[in-house]
C-alpha positions in Angstrom: 0.0 0.0 0.0 2.8 2.4 0.9 4.5 1.7 -2.4 1.1 2.4 -4.2 0.6 5.7 -2.4 4.2 6.8 -3.2 3.7 5.9 -6.9 0.3 7.8 -6.9 2.0 10.9 -5.3 4.8 10.8 -7.9 2.2 10.6 -10.7 0.4 13.7 -9.3 3.7 15.6 -9.4 4.5 14.5 -12.9 1.1 15.4 -14.3 1.1 18.8 -12.6 -2.1 18.1 -10.7 -2.9 21.2 -8.6 -5.8 23.5 -7.8 -7.4 24.6 -11.1 -7.0 28.2 -11.9 -10.3 29.9 -12.9 -10.4 32.2 -15.9 -11.1 35.2 -13.6 -7.6 34.7 -12.0 -5.8 34.8 -15.4 -4.4 37.5 -17.6 -5.4 36.9 -21.2 -2.3 37.6 -23.3 -3.1 39.3 -26.6 0.3 40.4 -27.9 4.0 39.7 -27.3 6.9 42.1 -28.2 10.5 40.9 -28.3 13.7 42.9 -28.5 17.4 42.4 -27.5 19.6 44.6 -25.3 23.0 43.9 -23.9 22.9 40.4 -25.3 19.7 39.6 -23.4 16.2 39.2 -24.6 13.5 41.6 -23.5 9.9 40.4 -23.6 6.8 42.5 -23.1 3.4 41.0 -22.6 0.2 42.9 -23.4 -2.7 41.2 -21.6 -6.2 41.9 -20.4 -7.9 40.9 -17.2 -10.4 38.1 -17.9 -14.1 38.8 -17.4 -15.4 37.7 -14.0 -18.3 35.9 -15.5 -20.2 35.4 -18.8 -22.7 38.0 -17.8 -20.1 40.8 -17.8 -17.9 39.5 -20.6 -18.4 42.8 -22.5 -17.4 44.9 -19.6 -14.3 47.1 -19.8 -11.2 45.1 -19.0 -8.0 46.3 -17.4 -5.0 46.4 -19.6 -1.9 44.7 -18.1 1.7 45.3 -19.4 4.6 43.4 -18.0 8.2 43.0 -19.2 10.9 40.5 -18.5 14.6 39.9 -19.3 16.7 36.8 -19.8 19.5 35.2 -21.8 17.0 33.1 -23.7 13.5 33.8 -25.0 12.0 31.3 -22.5 13.7 32.9 -19.5 12.7 36.4 -20.5 9.1 35.2 -21.1 9.0 33.5 -17.7 10.3 36.7 -16.0 7.6 38.7 -17.7 4.9 36.2 -16.6 6.2 36.5 -13.0 5.7 40.3 -13.1 2.3 40.1 -14.7 0.6 39.6 -11.4 -1.8 36.9 -12.7 -1.4 33.5 -14.5 -0.8 34.1 -18.2 -3.4 32.6 -20.5 -2.1 32.3 -24.1 -5.1 30.7 -25.9 -6.0 34.1 -27.5 -2.5 35.3 -28.3 -2.0 35.6 -32.1 0.2 38.7 -32.4 4.0 38.6 -32.2 6.1 41.8 -32.7 9.9 41.5 -33.1 12.2 44.6 -33.0 14.0 45.0 -36.3 17.6 44.5 -35.0 16.5 41.4 -33.0 14.8 40.1 -36.1 18.0 40.6 -38.2 20.1 38.8 -35.6 17.9 36.1 -34.1 14.6 35.8 -36.0 15.1 32.1 -36.7 15.7 31.3 -33.1 12.7 33.4 -32.0 10.3 31.9 -34.5 11.5 28.5 -33.7 10.7 28.9 -30.0 7.2 30.3 -30.6 6.4 27.7 -33.3 6.9 24.9 -30.7 5.7 26.3 -27.4 2.2 26.8 -26.1 2.5 30.5 -25.9 1.5 31.0 -29.5 -0.6 29.4 -32.3 0.3 28.4 -35.8 -1.7 31.3 -37.2 0.1 33.8 -35.0 0.8 37.0 -37.1 4.5 38.1 -37.0 5.5 41.7 -37.5 8.7 43.8 -37.2 9.0 47.2 -35.7 11.8 49.8 -35.1 13.0 50.4 -31.6 11.9 54.1 -31.6 8.3 53.0 -32.3 8.0 50.7 -29.3 6.8 53.4 -26.9 4.0 54.4 -29.3 3.0 50.8 -30.2 2.8 49.9 -26.5 1.3 53.2 -25.2 -1.2 52.1 -22.5 -3.7 54.6 -23.7 -3.8 53.3 -27.3 -2.5 49.7 -27.1 -6.0 48.2 -26.9 -6.9 49.9 -30.2 -3.6 48.8 -31.7 -4.3 45.1 -30.8 -7.8 45.4 -32.2 -6.6 46.9 -35.5 -3.9 44.2 -35.9 -6.3 41.4 -35.2 -8.7 42.9 -37.8 -5.8 43.1 -40.3 -4.8 39.5 -39.5 -8.3 38.2 -40.1 -9.1 40.3 -43.1 -9.2 39.0 -46.7 -6.4 41.4 -47.8 -8.8 43.6 -49.8 -7.3 46.7 -48.3 -3.7 45.6 -48.6 -3.1 44.3 -45.0 0.3 42.6 -45.0 0.4 39.6 -42.6 3.0 36.9 -42.1 2.0 33.8 -40.1 4.4 31.5 -38.2 3.3 28.6 -40.3 4.4 30.3 -43.5 8.1 30.4 -42.5 10.5 27.6 -43.3 12.2 27.0 -39.9 14.2 24.0 -41.0 16.6 25.9 -43.2 16.2 23.3 -45.9 14.3 25.4 -48.4 15.1 29.0 -47.9 17.3 31.0 -45.6 15.5 34.3 -45.5 12.5 35.8 -43.6 9.9 38.2 -44.9 8.2 40.6 -42.4 5.9 43.6 -42.6 7.1 46.5 -40.4 4.7 48.4 -38.2 4.6 52.1 -37.4 2.2 54.4 -35.6 0.5 56.9 -37.9 -2.3 59.4 -37.6 -5.0 56.7 -38.1 -3.3 54.2 -35.7 -1.0 51.3 -36.5 0.1 50.9 -40.1 2.5 49.0 -42.3 5.3 51.1 -43.8 7.7 48.5 -45.2 8.2 44.9 -46.1 11.6 43.7 -44.8 13.8 40.8 -46.0 16.1 39.3 -43.5 18.9 36.9 -44.3 22.3 35.9 -42.9 21.6 37.9 -39.7 21.2 41.1 -41.6 18.4 43.2 -43.2 18.9 42.6 -46.9 16.1 44.6 -48.5 13.3 47.0 -47.5 10.4 47.5 -49.9 8.3 50.7 -49.3 5.7 52.7 -51.1 4.6 51.3 -54.5 7.2 48.6 -54.3 5.6 47.3 -51.2 2.2 47.4 -52.9 3.7 45.4 -55.8 5.0 42.8 -53.4 1.5 42.6 -51.8 0.0 41.9 -55.3 2.6 39.2 -55.9 2.0 37.7 -52.5 -1.8 37.6 -53.1 -2.4 40.0 -50.2 -3.8 42.8 -52.4 -6.6 42.7 -54.9 -6.9 46.4 -55.6 -4.4 49.1 -56.7 -5.0 52.9 -56.6 -3.4 54.6 -59.6 -2.6 58.3 -58.7 -2.2 60.7 -61.7 -4.2 63.8 -60.9 -7.4 64.0 -62.9 -6.7 60.5 -64.3 -6.5 58.8 -60.9 -8.6 55.6 -60.6 -8.6 52.2 -59.1 -7.8 48.8 -60.5 -10.1 46.2 -58.8 -10.5 42.4 -58.6 -6.8 41.9 -59.5 -5.8 38.3 -59.9 -2.7 36.5 -61.1 -2.4 33.7 -63.6 0.7 31.5 -64.0 2.1 29.6 -67.0 5.4 27.8 -67.1 7.3 27.5 -70.4 10.1 24.8 -70.4 11.8 25.6 -73.7 14.1 26.9 -74.9 14.7 28.0 -71.3 12.8 28.0 -68.1 10.3 30.9 -68.0 7.3 31.8 -65.9 4.7 33.9 -67.7 2.9 36.0 -65.0 -0.4 37.6 -66.1 -2.2 40.2 -63.9 -5.8 40.8 -64.8 -8.4 43.1 -63.4 -10.9 45.9 -64.0 -10.4 49.7 -63.9 -13.2 51.6 -62.1 -14.1 55.1 -61.1 -12.8 56.5 -64.4 -13.5 60.2 -65.1 -15.9 60.7 -68.0 -13.5 62.8 -70.0 -10.7 60.2 -69.9 -10.2 57.7 -72.7 -10.9 54.5 -70.8 -8.8 52.2 -73.0 -5.9 54.6 -73.3 -5.8 55.0 -69.5 -6.0 51.2 -69.0 -2.9 50.8 -71.3 -1.1 53.5 -69.2 -1.9 51.7 -66.0 -0.9 48.3 -67.5 2.6 49.7 -68.5 3.1 51.2 -65.1 2.1 48.1 -63.2 4.2 45.8 -65.5 7.3 47.9 -65.0 6.7 48.1 -61.2 6.1 44.4 -60.8 9.1 43.5 -63.0 11.3 45.8 -60.9 10.3 44.2 -57.6 10.8 40.7 -59.0 14.3 41.7 -60.3 15.3 43.1 -56.9 13.9 40.1 -54.9 14.5 37.1 -57.1 17.6 38.0 -59.1 19.6 40.5 -57.1 18.8 39.0 -53.7 18.4 35.4 -54.9 15.3 34.8 -52.9 11.8 33.5 -53.8 9.4 35.3 -51.5 6.5 34.9 -54.0 6.9 31.1 -54.3 7.4 31.2 -58.0 9.6 28.1 -57.7 6.5 26.0 -56.9 5.2 26.5 -60.4 8.5 25.2 -61.9 8.5 22.2 -59.5 5.0 21.3 -60.5 6.1 21.0 -64.1 9.4 19.1 -63.5 10.7 18.8 -60.0 13.7 16.7 -60.9 15.0 19.3 -63.3 14.1 22.5 -61.4 14.7 21.5 -57.7 18.5 21.6 -58.0 18.4 25.0 -59.8 16.1 26.4 -57.1 18.2 25.0 -54.3 21.4 26.6 -55.8 19.7 29.9 -56.3 20.4 29.6 -60.0 16.8 29.3 -61.3 16.0 33.0 -61.6 17.7 35.1 -64.2 16.8 38.5 -65.5 14.1 37.2 -67.8 13.0 34.0 -66.0 9.7 35.7 -64.8 7.9 37.8 -67.4 5.0 40.0 -66.5 2.0 41.1 -68.5 -0.9 43.2 -67.3 -4.4 43.1 -68.9 -7.0 45.6 -67.5 -10.5 46.3 -68.9 -12.6 49.4 -68.2 -15.6 48.8 -66.0 -18.8 48.7 -68.0 
């Protein structure tokens, strides 16, 4: 009997059997921010107090901010949890912000930890930010609205151009690609916004796409289906943009990329077809420029063009893709076909 009781006690310890913690005693973590200082990780948790009951679930919740430090992500996170003042509840955490320098130096390690641990989910959205933006992003007076806007962006269809990168989209094995692609957040007049798309590789920031180049990247990533053309009185919007892919195997590997859509809100005095041709030429040049910078000059494949080649002949194209030799100046050719709205 004594041996049985001892075994039972050991099992209780191993299974972590203890007094259950009610939801009202927990802090619901909504966002995690990570930076590095003096070789240590700094973690900041943004959490809300949980509702006391279902009846007051919509009542105003207290915002909790806690920070921790450690020589590893886990130790810094545990330090922040200790300072939170309540047990951290991570089931609703789907936002991870990584300071730009920390992303350049340790993004693989950071994403590796969060992809495996219970503190995040596979659909957690990952963003970069600059150190001088942290105070604004985590301002106690506005952070609740920031979390709300990022959650809306994360769950949107991309119609308004919200750039989002999820943990599950990254290759964390290093077998396929050795770079990471992150949208960067800043605080603007209307709240949190994306001002750049960053490429990290070899512990350095390789490329930052901003302005129209960032919009072009969003189109190529399938995160944007509308484009606002700005040209004074001829300004208009290309809507319902969609990409079509065709691979040609001879005489050399080539991917024909066709962007199609419809031009709306044209001014009555403008020649619709002539304006469509003007926008087509502009978009084709812009997309080609971004593809050249990313795929040829930086030898990366952020738009997953390689998949289309592998679908045609994996044995032939896989070695070229692995060596970074698949994409040359004319490997991907872009055409744009727009029609005026009737």
